[in-house]
MARSEVEX-591850 format. One record per residue (C-alpha): x, y, z; residue number from 1. Coordinates in Angstrom, 1 decimal, decimal comma. Layout:
<sites>
<site><xx>X</xx><yy>Y</yy><zz>Z</zz><num>NUM</num></site>
...
</sites>
This chain:
<sites>
<site><xx>15,2</xx><yy>45,6</yy><zz>17,7</zz><num>1</num></site>
<site><xx>15,2</xx><yy>43,5</yy><zz>14,8</zz><num>2</num></site>
<site><xx>17,3</xx><yy>44,7</yy><zz>12,0</zz><num>3</num></site>
<site><xx>15,3</xx><yy>44,7</yy><zz>8,5</zz><num>4</num></site>
<site><xx>16,9</xx><yy>45,2</yy><zz>5,1</zz><num>5</num></site>
<site><xx>14,6</xx><yy>45,5</yy><zz>2,0</zz><num>6</num></site>
<site><xx>16,4</xx><yy>45,3</yy><zz>-1,3</zz><num>7</num></site>
<site><xx>15,2</xx><yy>45,9</yy><zz>-4,6</zz><num>8</num></site>
<site><xx>16,2</xx><yy>44,9</yy><zz>-8,1</zz><num>9</num></site>
<site><xx>15,0</xx><yy>46,6</yy><zz>-11,3</zz><num>10</num></site>
<site><xx>14,9</xx><yy>44,5</yy><zz>-14,5</zz><num>11</num></site>
<site><xx>14,1</xx><yy>46,7</yy><zz>-17,7</zz><num>12</num></site>
<site><xx>12,8</xx><yy>46,0</yy><zz>-21,2</zz><num>13</num></site>
<site><xx>10,4</xx><yy>46,1</yy><zz>-23,0</zz><num>14</num></site>
<site><xx>8,4</xx><yy>44,2</yy><zz>-20,1</zz><num>15</num></site>
<site><xx>9,4</xx><yy>46,0</yy><zz>-16,2</zz><num>16</num></site>
<site><xx>9,7</xx><yy>43,4</yy><zz>-13,5</zz><num>17</num></site>
<site><xx>10,4</xx><yy>44,3</yy><zz>-10,0</zz><num>18</num></site>
<site><xx>12,1</xx><yy>42,0</yy><zz>-7,5</zz><num>19</num></site>
<site><xx>12,4</xx><yy>42,8</yy><zz>-3,5</zz><num>20</num></site>
<site><xx>14,0</xx><yy>40,9</yy><zz>-0,9</zz><num>21</num></site>
<site><xx>13,3</xx><yy>41,2</yy><zz>2,6</zz><num>22</num></site>
<site><xx>16,1</xx><yy>40,2</yy><zz>4,8</zz><num>23</num></site>
<site><xx>15,9</xx><yy>40,5</yy><zz>9,2</zz><num>24</num></site>
<site><xx>19,3</xx><yy>40,1</yy><zz>10,5</zz><num>25</num></site>
<site><xx>21,1</xx><yy>39,8</yy><zz>7,4</zz><num>26</num></site>
<site><xx>22,3</xx><yy>42,4</yy><zz>4,7</zz><num>27</num></site>
<site><xx>22,3</xx><yy>40,0</yy><zz>2,0</zz><num>28</num></site>
<site><xx>19,0</xx><yy>38,0</yy><zz>1,8</zz><num>29</num></site>
<site><xx>18,9</xx><yy>35,4</yy><zz>-0,5</zz><num>30</num></site>
<site><xx>15,3</xx><yy>34,9</yy><zz>-0,9</zz><num>31</num></site>
<site><xx>12,1</xx><yy>36,8</yy><zz>-1,2</zz><num>32</num></site>
<site><xx>12,3</xx><yy>36,6</yy><zz>2,6</zz><num>33</num></site>
<site><xx>15,5</xx><yy>35,2</yy><zz>4,4</zz><num>34</num></site>
<site><xx>15,8</xx><yy>35,2</yy><zz>8,1</zz><num>35</num></site>
<site><xx>19,1</xx><yy>34,9</yy><zz>10,0</zz><num>36</num></site>
<site><xx>17,7</xx><yy>34,0</yy><zz>14,0</zz><num>37</num></site>
<site><xx>21,4</xx><yy>34,2</yy><zz>15,0</zz><num>38</num></site>
<site><xx>22,4</xx><yy>36,8</yy><zz>13,2</zz><num>39</num></site>
<site><xx>25,5</xx><yy>35,1</yy><zz>12,3</zz><num>40</num></site>
<site><xx>25,9</xx><yy>34,6</yy><zz>8,4</zz><num>41</num></site>
<site><xx>29,3</xx><yy>35,2</yy><zz>7,1</zz><num>42</num></site>
<site><xx>29,6</xx><yy>36,3</yy><zz>3,6</zz><num>43</num></site>
<site><xx>32,5</xx><yy>34,0</yy><zz>1,8</zz><num>44</num></site>
<site><xx>31,2</xx><yy>35,5</yy><zz>-1,6</zz><num>45</num></site>
<site><xx>28,4</xx><yy>36,8</yy><zz>-3,8</zz><num>46</num></site>
<site><xx>26,5</xx><yy>33,1</yy><zz>-3,7</zz><num>47</num></site>
<site><xx>28,3</xx><yy>31,5</yy><zz>-0,4</zz><num>48</num></site>
<site><xx>27,3</xx><yy>32,0</yy><zz>3,2</zz><num>49</num></site>
<site><xx>28,7</xx><yy>30,5</yy><zz>6,2</zz><num>50</num></site>
<site><xx>26,3</xx><yy>29,6</yy><zz>9,4</zz><num>51</num></site>
<site><xx>23,2</xx><yy>28,7</yy><zz>8,0</zz><num>52</num></site>
<site><xx>21,5</xx><yy>26,0</yy><zz>9,8</zz><num>53</num></site>
<site><xx>19,8</xx><yy>28,5</yy><zz>11,5</zz><num>54</num></site>
<site><xx>18,3</xx><yy>30,4</yy><zz>8,9</zz><num>55</num></site>
<site><xx>14,7</xx><yy>30,4</yy><zz>7,2</zz><num>56</num></site>
<site><xx>14,6</xx><yy>31,2</yy><zz>3,3</zz><num>57</num></site>
<site><xx>11,4</xx><yy>31,6</yy><zz>1,2</zz><num>58</num></site>
<site><xx>11,8</xx><yy>32,0</yy><zz>-2,2</zz><num>59</num></site>
<site><xx>9,5</xx><yy>31,7</yy><zz>-5,3</zz><num>60</num></site>
<site><xx>11,4</xx><yy>29,8</yy><zz>-8,4</zz><num>61</num></site>
<site><xx>10,1</xx><yy>30,5</yy><zz>-11,8</zz><num>62</num></site>
<site><xx>9,4</xx><yy>27,6</yy><zz>-14,3</zz><num>63</num></site>
<site><xx>9,1</xx><yy>28,2</yy><zz>-18,3</zz><num>64</num></site>
<site><xx>9,6</xx><yy>31,2</yy><zz>-20,0</zz><num>65</num></site>
<site><xx>9,4</xx><yy>34,7</yy><zz>-19,1</zz><num>66</num></site>
<site><xx>6,3</xx><yy>35,0</yy><zz>-21,2</zz><num>67</num></site>
<site><xx>5,0</xx><yy>31,4</yy><zz>-20,3</zz><num>68</num></site>
<site><xx>6,1</xx><yy>31,6</yy><zz>-16,4</zz><num>69</num></site>
<site><xx>4,5</xx><yy>29,4</yy><zz>-13,6</zz><num>70</num></site>
<site><xx>6,1</xx><yy>30,0</yy><zz>-9,7</zz><num>71</num></site>
<site><xx>6,9</xx><yy>27,3</yy><zz>-7,4</zz><num>72</num></site>
<site><xx>7,0</xx><yy>28,3</yy><zz>-3,7</zz><num>73</num></site>
<site><xx>10,2</xx><yy>27,1</yy><zz>-1,8</zz><num>74</num></site>
<site><xx>10,6</xx><yy>27,0</yy><zz>1,8</zz><num>75</num></site>
<site><xx>14,0</xx><yy>26,4</yy><zz>3,3</zz><num>76</num></site>
<site><xx>14,5</xx><yy>25,7</yy><zz>6,7</zz><num>77</num></site>
<site><xx>18,3</xx><yy>25,7</yy><zz>7,8</zz><num>78</num></site>
<site><xx>19,1</xx><yy>26,2</yy><zz>4,5</zz><num>79</num></site>
<site><xx>19,6</xx><yy>29,0</yy><zz>2,1</zz><num>80</num></site>
<site><xx>19,0</xx><yy>27,6</yy><zz>-1,4</zz><num>81</num></site>
<site><xx>15,9</xx><yy>25,5</yy><zz>-0,8</zz><num>82</num></site>
<site><xx>15,4</xx><yy>22,6</yy><zz>-3,7</zz><num>83</num></site>
<site><xx>11,8</xx><yy>21,6</yy><zz>-2,7</zz><num>84</num></site>
<site><xx>8,8</xx><yy>22,8</yy><zz>-1,7</zz><num>85</num></site>
<site><xx>9,9</xx><yy>22,4</yy><zz>2,1</zz><num>86</num></site>
<site><xx>13,6</xx><yy>21,7</yy><zz>2,4</zz><num>87</num></site>
<site><xx>14,6</xx><yy>20,9</yy><zz>5,8</zz><num>88</num></site>
<site><xx>18,4</xx><yy>20,6</yy><zz>7,0</zz><num>89</num></site>
<site><xx>18,0</xx><yy>19,3</yy><zz>10,7</zz><num>90</num></site>
<site><xx>15,0</xx><yy>17,4</yy><zz>12,5</zz><num>91</num></site>
<site><xx>11,2</xx><yy>17,6</yy><zz>11,8</zz><num>92</num></site>
<site><xx>8,3</xx><yy>17,6</yy><zz>14,6</zz><num>93</num></site>
<site><xx>4,9</xx><yy>17,5</yy><zz>13,8</zz><num>94</num></site>
<site><xx>2,4</xx><yy>17,4</yy><zz>17,1</zz><num>95</num></site>
<site><xx>-1,0</xx><yy>16,9</yy><zz>16,3</zz><num>96</num></site>
<site><xx>-2,2</xx><yy>14,7</yy><zz>19,2</zz><num>97</num></site>
<site><xx>-2,0</xx><yy>11,5</yy><zz>17,3</zz><num>98</num></site>
<site><xx>2,1</xx><yy>11,3</yy><zz>17,6</zz><num>99</num></site>
<site><xx>3,4</xx><yy>8,4</yy><zz>19,7</zz><num>100</num></site>
<site><xx>6,4</xx><yy>6,0</yy><zz>20,0</zz><num>101</num></site>
<site><xx>7,2</xx><yy>4,4</yy><zz>16,2</zz><num>102</num></site>
<site><xx>4,5</xx><yy>6,0</yy><zz>14,8</zz><num>103</num></site>
<site><xx>4,8</xx><yy>6,7</yy><zz>10,9</zz><num>104</num></site>
<site><xx>3,6</xx><yy>9,9</yy><zz>9,3</zz><num>105</num></site>
<site><xx>1,1</xx><yy>9,1</yy><zz>6,2</zz><num>106</num></site>
<site><xx>-1,3</xx><yy>10,6</yy><zz>4,2</zz><num>107</num></site>
<site><xx>-4,9</xx><yy>10,1</yy><zz>5,4</zz><num>108</num></site>
<site><xx>-6,7</xx><yy>11,4</yy><zz>2,4</zz><num>109</num></site>
<site><xx>-6,4</xx><yy>11,9</yy><zz>-1,4</zz><num>110</num></site>
<site><xx>-6,0</xx><yy>15,9</yy><zz>-0,4</zz><num>111</num></site>
<site><xx>-2,4</xx><yy>15,0</yy><zz>1,0</zz><num>112</num></site>
<site><xx>-3,3</xx><yy>15,6</yy><zz>4,6</zz><num>113</num></site>
<site><xx>-1,3</xx><yy>14,0</yy><zz>7,2</zz><num>114</num></site>
<site><xx>-1,6</xx><yy>12,1</yy><zz>10,4</zz><num>115</num></site>
<site><xx>0,6</xx><yy>9,8</yy><zz>12,6</zz><num>116</num></site>
<site><xx>-0,5</xx><yy>6,1</yy><zz>12,6</zz><num>117</num></site>
<site><xx>0,9</xx><yy>3,0</yy><zz>14,1</zz><num>118</num></site>
<site><xx>2,0</xx><yy>0,1</yy><zz>11,2</zz><num>119</num></site>
<site><xx>0,2</xx><yy>-2,9</yy><zz>11,5</zz><num>120</num></site>
<site><xx>1,6</xx><yy>-6,4</yy><zz>12,4</zz><num>121</num></site>
<site><xx>2,7</xx><yy>-8,4</yy><zz>9,9</zz><num>122</num></site>
<site><xx>0,3</xx><yy>-11,2</yy><zz>8,4</zz><num>123</num></site>
<site><xx>1,4</xx><yy>-14,5</yy><zz>8,9</zz><num>124</num></site>
<site><xx>0,0</xx><yy>-17,7</yy><zz>8,2</zz><num>125</num></site>
<site><xx>1,0</xx><yy>-21,2</yy><zz>10,0</zz><num>126</num></site>
<site><xx>0,9</xx><yy>-24,9</yy><zz>9,3</zz><num>127</num></site>
<site><xx>2,5</xx><yy>-28,0</yy><zz>10,9</zz><num>128</num></site>
<site><xx>4,6</xx><yy>-30,7</yy><zz>10,0</zz><num>129</num></site>
<site><xx>4,3</xx><yy>-34,4</yy><zz>11,6</zz><num>130</num></site>
<site><xx>7,0</xx><yy>-35,6</yy><zz>14,2</zz><num>131</num></site>
<site><xx>7,8</xx><yy>-39,5</yy><zz>13,9</zz><num>132</num></site>
<site><xx>6,5</xx><yy>-39,6</yy><zz>10,3</zz><num>133</num></site>
<site><xx>8,8</xx><yy>-42,2</yy><zz>8,0</zz><num>134</num></site>
<site><xx>9,9</xx><yy>-41,0</yy><zz>5,0</zz><num>135</num></site>
<site><xx>8,6</xx><yy>-43,4</yy><zz>1,7</zz><num>136</num></site>
<site><xx>11,9</xx><yy>-45,8</yy><zz>1,0</zz><num>137</num></site>
<site><xx>10,3</xx><yy>-46,0</yy><zz>-2,5</zz><num>138</num></site>
<site><xx>12,0</xx><yy>-42,5</yy><zz>-3,3</zz><num>139</num></site>
<site><xx>8,6</xx><yy>-41,3</yy><zz>-3,9</zz><num>140</num></site>
<site><xx>7,3</xx><yy>-37,9</yy><zz>-2,2</zz><num>141</num></site>
<site><xx>5,2</xx><yy>-38,8</yy><zz>1,2</zz><num>142</num></site>
<site><xx>3,1</xx><yy>-36,1</yy><zz>2,8</zz><num>143</num></site>
<site><xx>4,3</xx><yy>-34,8</yy><zz>5,7</zz><num>144</num></site>
<site><xx>1,9</xx><yy>-32,2</yy><zz>6,8</zz><num>145</num></site>
<site><xx>-0,1</xx><yy>-32,3</yy><zz>9,8</zz><num>146</num></site>
<site><xx>-1,8</xx><yy>-28,7</yy><zz>9,6</zz><num>147</num></site>
<site><xx>-1,8</xx><yy>-27,7</yy><zz>5,6</zz><num>148</num></site>
<site><xx>-0,9</xx><yy>-23,8</yy><zz>5,1</zz><num>149</num></site>
<site><xx>-4,0</xx><yy>-22,2</yy><zz>4,3</zz><num>150</num></site>
<site><xx>-3,5</xx><yy>-19,0</yy><zz>2,0</zz><num>151</num></site>
<site><xx>-5,9</xx><yy>-16,4</yy><zz>0,7</zz><num>152</num></site>
<site><xx>-5,6</xx><yy>-13,5</yy><zz>-2,2</zz><num>153</num></site>
<site><xx>-1,8</xx><yy>-11,9</yy><zz>-2,2</zz><num>154</num></site>
<site><xx>2,0</xx><yy>-12,9</yy><zz>-2,6</zz><num>155</num></site>
<site><xx>3,2</xx><yy>-15,0</yy><zz>0,1</zz><num>156</num></site>
<site><xx>7,0</xx><yy>-15,8</yy><zz>1,0</zz><num>157</num></site>
<site><xx>6,7</xx><yy>-19,7</yy><zz>2,1</zz><num>158</num></site>
<site><xx>9,2</xx><yy>-21,0</yy><zz>4,6</zz><num>159</num></site>
<site><xx>9,6</xx><yy>-24,4</yy><zz>5,8</zz><num>160</num></site>
<site><xx>12,2</xx><yy>-27,2</yy><zz>7,0</zz><num>161</num></site>
<site><xx>12,1</xx><yy>-30,3</yy><zz>8,7</zz><num>162</num></site>
<site><xx>14,7</xx><yy>-32,5</yy><zz>10,3</zz><num>163</num></site>
<site><xx>15,1</xx><yy>-36,2</yy><zz>10,0</zz><num>164</num></site>
<site><xx>17,1</xx><yy>-38,7</yy><zz>11,2</zz><num>165</num></site>
<site><xx>17,9</xx><yy>-42,2</yy><zz>10,6</zz><num>166</num></site>
<site><xx>16,3</xx><yy>-45,1</yy><zz>12,2</zz><num>167</num></site>
<site><xx>18,8</xx><yy>-47,7</yy><zz>11,0</zz><num>168</num></site>
<site><xx>22,5</xx><yy>-47,3</yy><zz>12,1</zz><num>169</num></site>
<site><xx>25,1</xx><yy>-47,5</yy><zz>9,6</zz><num>170</num></site>
<site><xx>27,5</xx><yy>-50,3</yy><zz>10,4</zz><num>171</num></site>
<site><xx>31,1</xx><yy>-51,3</yy><zz>8,7</zz><num>172</num></site>
<site><xx>32,0</xx><yy>-48,8</yy><zz>5,3</zz><num>173</num></site>
<site><xx>27,8</xx><yy>-48,2</yy><zz>4,9</zz><num>174</num></site>
<site><xx>27,6</xx><yy>-44,7</yy><zz>5,0</zz><num>175</num></site>
<site><xx>24,2</xx><yy>-42,5</yy><zz>4,2</zz><num>176</num></site>
<site><xx>25,8</xx><yy>-41,1</yy><zz>0,6</zz><num>177</num></site>
<site><xx>22,4</xx><yy>-39,7</yy><zz>-0,2</zz><num>178</num></site>
<site><xx>19,8</xx><yy>-36,8</yy><zz>-0,3</zz><num>179</num></site>
<site><xx>17,0</xx><yy>-36,0</yy><zz>1,5</zz><num>180</num></site>
<site><xx>14,3</xx><yy>-33,8</yy><zz>0,1</zz><num>181</num></site>
<site><xx>11,7</xx><yy>-31,3</yy><zz>0,8</zz><num>182</num></site>
<site><xx>8,7</xx><yy>-30,6</yy><zz>-1,5</zz><num>183</num></site>
<site><xx>6,4</xx><yy>-27,5</yy><zz>-1,7</zz><num>184</num></site>
<site><xx>2,8</xx><yy>-28,7</yy><zz>-2,8</zz><num>185</num></site>
<site><xx>0,0</xx><yy>-26,1</yy><zz>-3,9</zz><num>186</num></site>
<site><xx>-3,2</xx><yy>-28,7</yy><zz>-3,7</zz><num>187</num></site>
<site><xx>-5,0</xx><yy>-26,4</yy><zz>-6,2</zz><num>188</num></site>
<site><xx>-2,8</xx><yy>-28,1</yy><zz>-8,8</zz><num>189</num></site>
<site><xx>-4,4</xx><yy>-30,9</yy><zz>-10,0</zz><num>190</num></site>
<site><xx>-1,1</xx><yy>-32,6</yy><zz>-11,4</zz><num>191</num></site>
<site><xx>0,1</xx><yy>-34,7</yy><zz>-8,6</zz><num>192</num></site>
<site><xx>3,4</xx><yy>-34,4</yy><zz>-10,0</zz><num>193</num></site>
<site><xx>3,6</xx><yy>-30,8</yy><zz>-9,9</zz><num>194</num></site>
<site><xx>5,4</xx><yy>-28,9</yy><zz>-7,4</zz><num>195</num></site>
<site><xx>6,4</xx><yy>-25,5</yy><zz>-6,1</zz><num>196</num></site>
<site><xx>9,9</xx><yy>-25,7</yy><zz>-5,0</zz><num>197</num></site>
<site><xx>12,1</xx><yy>-28,8</yy><zz>-4,4</zz><num>198</num></site>
<site><xx>15,1</xx><yy>-28,6</yy><zz>-2,6</zz><num>199</num></site>
<site><xx>17,5</xx><yy>-31,6</yy><zz>-1,7</zz><num>200</num></site>
<site><xx>20,2</xx><yy>-31,7</yy><zz>0,7</zz><num>201</num></site>
<site><xx>22,8</xx><yy>-34,6</yy><zz>1,8</zz><num>202</num></site>
<site><xx>22,4</xx><yy>-36,1</yy><zz>5,3</zz><num>203</num></site>
<site><xx>25,3</xx><yy>-36,9</yy><zz>8,1</zz><num>204</num></site>
<site><xx>27,5</xx><yy>-40,1</yy><zz>7,5</zz><num>205</num></site>
<site><xx>27,9</xx><yy>-40,3</yy><zz>11,2</zz><num>206</num></site>
<site><xx>26,5</xx><yy>-39,5</yy><zz>14,6</zz><num>207</num></site>
<site><xx>22,8</xx><yy>-39,5</yy><zz>14,3</zz><num>208</num></site>
<site><xx>22,8</xx><yy>-39,4</yy><zz>10,4</zz><num>209</num></site>
<site><xx>20,6</xx><yy>-36,1</yy><zz>10,4</zz><num>210</num></site>
<site><xx>19,6</xx><yy>-34,1</yy><zz>7,9</zz><num>211</num></site>
<site><xx>17,9</xx><yy>-30,4</yy><zz>7,3</zz><num>212</num></site>
<site><xx>16,1</xx><yy>-29,8</yy><zz>4,4</zz><num>213</num></site>
<site><xx>14,6</xx><yy>-26,0</yy><zz>3,6</zz><num>214</num></site>
<site><xx>12,9</xx><yy>-24,3</yy><zz>1,4</zz><num>215</num></site>
<site><xx>11,8</xx><yy>-20,8</yy><zz>0,6</zz><num>216</num></site>
<site><xx>9,6</xx><yy>-20,1</yy><zz>-2,4</zz><num>217</num></site>
<site><xx>6,9</xx><yy>-17,0</yy><zz>-3,0</zz><num>218</num></site>
<site><xx>3,6</xx><yy>-17,9</yy><zz>-4,4</zz><num>219</num></site>
<site><xx>0,6</xx><yy>-15,9</yy><zz>-5,6</zz><num>220</num></site>
<site><xx>-3,0</xx><yy>-16,6</yy><zz>-4,8</zz><num>221</num></site>
<site><xx>-5,7</xx><yy>-14,9</yy><zz>-7,0</zz><num>222</num></site>
<site><xx>-8,3</xx><yy>-12,9</yy><zz>-5,6</zz><num>223</num></site>
<site><xx>-11,1</xx><yy>-14,7</yy><zz>-4,2</zz><num>224</num></site>
<site><xx>-8,9</xx><yy>-17,8</yy><zz>-3,9</zz><num>225</num></site>
<site><xx>-7,9</xx><yy>-20,0</yy><zz>-0,7</zz><num>226</num></site>
<site><xx>-4,8</xx><yy>-22,1</yy><zz>-1,9</zz><num>227</num></site>
<site><xx>-3,9</xx><yy>-25,0</yy><zz>0,5</zz><num>228</num></site>
<site><xx>-0,1</xx><yy>-26,3</yy><zz>0,5</zz><num>229</num></site>
<site><xx>1,7</xx><yy>-28,8</yy><zz>2,1</zz><num>230</num></site>
<site><xx>5,0</xx><yy>-30,4</yy><zz>2,4</zz><num>231</num></site>
<site><xx>6,3</xx><yy>-33,5</yy><zz>1,1</zz><num>232</num></site>
<site><xx>9,5</xx><yy>-35,0</yy><zz>1,9</zz><num>233</num></site>
<site><xx>11,5</xx><yy>-38,1</yy><zz>0,5</zz><num>234</num></site>
<site><xx>14,8</xx><yy>-40,2</yy><zz>0,0</zz><num>235</num></site>
<site><xx>17,3</xx><yy>-41,2</yy><zz>-2,4</zz><num>236</num></site>
<site><xx>18,9</xx><yy>-43,8</yy><zz>-0,5</zz><num>237</num></site>
<site><xx>16,6</xx><yy>-47,1</yy><zz>0,4</zz><num>238</num></site>
<site><xx>19,0</xx><yy>-48,6</yy><zz>2,7</zz><num>239</num></site>
<site><xx>18,2</xx><yy>-46,4</yy><zz>5,6</zz><num>240</num></site>
<site><xx>15,0</xx><yy>-45,1</yy><zz>6,8</zz><num>241</num></site>
<site><xx>14,6</xx><yy>-41,7</yy><zz>7,8</zz><num>242</num></site>
<site><xx>11,9</xx><yy>-40,2</yy><zz>9,9</zz><num>243</num></site>
<site><xx>11,4</xx><yy>-36,7</yy><zz>10,9</zz><num>244</num></site>
<site><xx>12,0</xx><yy>-35,9</yy><zz>14,6</zz><num>245</num></site>
<site><xx>11,5</xx><yy>-32,9</yy><zz>17,2</zz><num>246</num></site>
<site><xx>15,2</xx><yy>-33,1</yy><zz>17,6</zz><num>247</num></site>
<site><xx>17,8</xx><yy>-30,3</yy><zz>16,6</zz><num>248</num></site>
<site><xx>14,9</xx><yy>-27,4</yy><zz>16,8</zz><num>249</num></site>
<site><xx>12,5</xx><yy>-29,3</yy><zz>14,8</zz><num>250</num></site>
<site><xx>10,4</xx><yy>-28,1</yy><zz>11,9</zz><num>251</num></site>
<site><xx>8,3</xx><yy>-25,1</yy><zz>10,9</zz><num>252</num></site>
<site><xx>6,1</xx><yy>-24,4</yy><zz>8,5</zz><num>253</num></site>
<site><xx>4,9</xx><yy>-21,1</yy><zz>7,6</zz><num>254</num></site>
<site><xx>3,8</xx><yy>-17,9</yy><zz>5,2</zz><num>255</num></site>
<site><xx>4,6</xx><yy>-14,2</yy><zz>5,7</zz><num>256</num></site>
<site><xx>2,2</xx><yy>-11,7</yy><zz>3,1</zz><num>257</num></site>
<site><xx>4,3</xx><yy>-9,5</yy><zz>1,5</zz><num>258</num></site>
<site><xx>1,9</xx><yy>-7,3</yy><zz>-0,6</zz><num>259</num></site>
<site><xx>0,0</xx><yy>-6,2</yy><zz>2,5</zz><num>260</num></site>
<site><xx>-0,2</xx><yy>-2,5</yy><zz>3,2</zz><num>261</num></site>
<site><xx>1,9</xx><yy>-1,8</yy><zz>6,3</zz><num>262</num></site>
<site><xx>-0,1</xx><yy>1,0</yy><zz>7,7</zz><num>263</num></site>
<site><xx>-4,4</xx><yy>1,0</yy><zz>8,9</zz><num>264</num></site>
</sites>
């Protein structure tokens, strides 16, 4: 037969208040209702108990003054001093026939009802950069895009890279001491000289004389609009011809939506 301890304390004065506590398997209940499942509590002091990971405690915490008081119910599982409506020291399990590996527990309505759902896959838009496309030799940006990046409403992270190599081999002391540049252009912007991002990198001075300019940019597309982005490239050295190539892992041009809900 389980041991049940009921303790009561009386606070006097103009207003009489009676507090009672129920303890199961414990002589020192630490809440309105306290269960020590293994009956293994060790009392260290008035407010300190060892071996509480198997305990369940229900308490009611008062907020406000004596006259204008409200109470918050706290339930502790594995904790004798819960600090939240449900305070758990250990693992949690919710079984409602919607559970599954890698699912996430989320609210399904404005009443706080919850269920398990699978995260959505990330939304990705993909474009393409031309191979064997010669960069302009007059240092102006040349359009390298084979397929543009079409982005609808939202905040996007755009990532792109292309590889170029020299079409003219260096000779003697001639070295390609110059940069190759990559530009991201929003075609919805009417100003032809305005780019979202411009970055440059040096090319090798020997071997294939290759360069790998790359960029990352965050862009916002307003509601109800679709913006088209293209990649441009240029070089600051007119002595050597540079062309895009699929060598050295080639190019990429894509965007990932950042502000989409991860849940369906």
